[in-house]
C-alpha positions in Angstrom: 17.2 -59.3 12.5 19.0 -60.2 9.3 17.0 -60.4 6.1 18.3 -61.6 2.8 16.4 -60.5 -0.3 16.5 -63.0 -3.2 14.8 -63.3 -6.5 15.2 -65.6 -9.5 15.2 -62.9 -12.2 18.9 -62.1 -12.8 19.7 -61.0 -16.3 23.3 -62.3 -16.2 22.8 -65.4 -14.2 19.1 -66.5 -14.2 18.0 -68.6 -11.2 21.2 -67.8 -9.3 19.7 -68.2 -5.8 19.3 -71.9 -6.5 22.7 -72.4 -8.2 24.6 -75.2 -6.5 27.6 -74.2 -4.5 29.3 -76.9 -2.4 26.2 -79.1 -2.5 23.7 -76.5 -1.4 21.8 -73.7 -3.2 23.6 -70.3 -3.1 20.8 -68.7 -1.0 21.3 -71.4 1.6 25.1 -70.7 1.7 24.3 -67.0 2.2 21.8 -67.9 4.9 24.5 -70.0 6.7 27.0 -67.1 6.6 24.3 -64.8 8.0 23.5 -67.3 10.8 27.2 -67.4 11.7 27.1 -63.6 12.4 25.0 -64.4 15.5 23.4 -61.0 15.8 19.7 -62.2 15.6 17.3 -64.3 13.6 17.9 -64.7 9.9 15.1 -64.7 7.3 15.1 -64.9 3.5 12.8 -62.5 1.7 12.0 -64.5 -1.4 10.3 -63.3 -4.6 9.4 -66.9 -5.6 8.1 -70.0 -3.8 11.0 -72.2 -5.0 13.4 -70.0 -3.0 11.2 -70.4 0.1 11.2 -74.1 -0.4 15.0 -74.3 -0.7 15.6 -72.4 2.5 12.9 -74.3 4.4 14.5 -77.6 3.2 17.8 -76.5 4.8 16.1 -75.6 8.1 15.9 -71.9 7.5 13.1 -69.4 7.6 11.8 -67.6 4.5 8.9 -65.4 3.6 7.3 -64.9 0.2 7.2 -61.3 -1.0 5.8 -59.5 -4.0 7.9 -60.4 -7.0 7.3 -56.9 -8.6 8.9 -54.9 -5.8 11.4 -52.4 -7.2 14.4 -53.0 -4.9 16.0 -55.2 -2.3 15.2 -52.5 0.3 11.5 -52.6 -0.5 11.7 -56.4 -0.3 13.2 -56.5 3.2 10.7 -53.9 4.4 7.8 -55.9 3.2 9.3 -59.0 4.7 9.9 -57.3 8.0 6.4 -56.1 8.2 5.1 -59.6 7.5 7.5 -61.4 9.9 7.3 -58.9 12.7 4.1 -56.8 12.4 4.2 -55.9 16.1 7.6 -54.2 15.7 9.6 -56.3 18.2 12.8 -55.8 16.2 14.0 -52.3 15.8 17.0 -52.9 13.5 17.5 -55.0 10.4 20.6 -55.9 8.4 20.1 -56.3 4.6 22.6 -59.0 3.4 22.6 -59.4 -0.4 21.6 -62.9 -1.5 24.6 -63.3 -3.8 27.4 -63.3 -1.2 28.0 -67.0 -0.5 31.6 -66.5 0.7 30.7 -63.6 3.0 32.7 -63.2 6.2 30.1 -63.2 9.0 32.2 -60.8 11.0 31.6 -57.9 8.6 27.8 -58.4 9.0 28.2 -57.7 12.7 30.5 -54.8 12.0 27.8 -53.0 10.0 25.2 -53.7 12.7 27.6 -52.4 15.4 27.4 -48.9 13.8 23.9 -48.6 15.0 25.2 -48.4 18.6 25.4 -44.7 18.0 21.8 -43.5 18.3 22.4 -40.7 15.8 23.1 -43.2 13.0 20.3 -44.2 10.7 22.1 -46.6 8.4 25.4 -48.5 8.7 27.4 -49.8 5.8 30.9 -51.0 4.8 33.9 -50.1 2.6 37.3 -51.6 1.7 40.3 -49.9 0.3 40.7 -50.2 -3.4 43.8 -52.2 -4.2 43.2 -52.9 -7.9 44.3 -50.0 -10.1 41.5 -50.5 -12.6 38.8 -50.2 -9.9 39.8 -46.6 -9.3 38.1 -45.6 -12.5 35.6 -48.4 -13.0 32.0 -47.1 -13.0 30.7 -50.4 -11.6 32.8 -49.9 -8.5 30.9 -47.5 -6.2 33.2 -45.2 -4.2 32.1 -43.8 -0.9 33.4 -40.4 0.0 33.9 -40.7 3.8 34.9 -38.3 6.5 36.9 -40.9 8.4 37.6 -40.4 12.1 41.1 -40.3 13.5 41.3 -44.1 13.9 40.4 -44.5 10.2 38.1 -47.4 10.9 34.7 -45.6 11.0 33.5 -42.5 9.3 30.6 -40.5 8.2 29.4 -40.9 4.6 29.3 -37.6 2.6 28.5 -39.1 -0.8 28.6 -42.2 -3.0 29.6 -42.1 -6.6 30.5 -44.2 -9.7 33.1 -41.6 -10.5 36.7 -41.5 -9.2 36.4 -39.6 -5.9 37.6 -37.9 -3.9 40.0 -36.1 -6.3 43.8 -36.0 -5.7 46.3 -38.3 -4.3 45.2 -40.7 -1.6 43.3 -43.8 -0.8 40.0 -44.6 -2.5 37.4 -47.0 -1.2 35.1 -49.7 -2.7 31.6 -49.6 -1.2 30.1 -52.9 0.0 26.4 -53.0 -0.5 25.5 -54.4 2.9 23.3 -52.2 5.1 22.1 -52.1 8.7 19.0 -50.0 9.1 17.1 -48.7 12.1 13.6 -49.9 11.5 12.2 -46.3 11.5 15.0 -45.3 9.0 14.1 -48.1 6.7 10.4 -47.3 6.9 11.1 -43.7 6.0 13.6 -44.7 3.2 11.1 -46.9 1.3 8.4 -44.3 1.7 10.5 -41.7 -0.1 10.4 -41.3 -3.9 13.7 -41.8 -5.8 15.8 -38.7 -5.5 17.5 -36.7 -8.3 21.0 -37.9 -7.4 19.9 -41.4 -7.0 18.4 -41.4 -10.5 21.5 -39.8 -12.0 24.1 -42.1 -10.4 21.8 -45.1 -10.1 22.7 -45.5 -6.5 19.8 -46.0 -4.0 21.8 -44.9 -1.0 21.9 -41.3 -2.3 18.1 -41.1 -1.6 18.9 -41.4 2.1 21.7 -38.8 2.0 19.5 -36.3 0.1 16.8 -36.8 2.7 19.3 -35.9 5.5 19.7 -39.4 6.9 23.0 -40.2 8.5 25.0 -43.1 7.0 28.0 -44.3 8.9 30.7 -46.5 7.2 33.0 -49.1 8.8 36.2 -50.1 7.1 36.8 -53.8 6.4 39.8 -55.6 4.9 38.3 -57.1 1.7 35.3 -56.9 -0.6 33.2 -60.1 -0.5 32.6 -61.9 -3.8 29.3 -61.1 -5.4 28.0 -63.7 -7.7 26.7 -62.1 -10.9 28.1 -64.2 -13.7 29.0 -67.9 -14.4 32.7 -67.0 -13.8 31.8 -65.6 -10.4 29.9 -68.8 -9.6 32.9 -70.9 -10.5 35.1 -68.7 -8.2 32.6 -69.0 -5.3 32.6 -72.8 -5.7 36.4 -72.8 -5.6 36.6 -70.6 -2.5 34.1 -72.6 -0.5 35.7 -75.9 -1.6 39.1 -74.6 -0.3 37.5 -73.6 3.0 37.9 -69.8 2.4 
């Protein structure tokens, strides 16, 4: 199952799930990209009724969740428990609700990492090609033990610092996660960890708890819509068919 967490309370772009992009609310565009991944049913985990209404009007499925939940991970867990209380689905992909130009193929790539039964969580990374991103704190860098093919590896750490040290390729983490259901249950039951609080990176809670995160390499970082300028760019990209 794919679940897309969405809430209206964005400090930089209030109400962004309902922002019009190509004649549809942004959350509907994200839902469409997730449907195109064709890995399972897609639901939106909404913090407000107006998001549920927008998704339903487009023919999608949405469930209302507690608006005061602390994170998207908590929101998708609550949604999963409400949608599927019997536990028929044993994996869930968390697709952020602000990725309207997302390539559906990378959703499947994260999910495919769970084919290895030893993997708890799958996620994605792309090579950093913009020099400024190497030192930008808002760009999260995964430290990955890549396998010989260089396409998949084991996550050792995530940081806002420039890492690893020395010459070589650096990677930009993409915050899209595939969880085993049991792993997500365990994750949301854990308190925030010391490194998570220090780096302000939720995924460090999983690593500190000994969970295995596997990373797949993709070609590009999808556009996340956080500002009016991002919104304009997303409109341009979808209008051009990209």
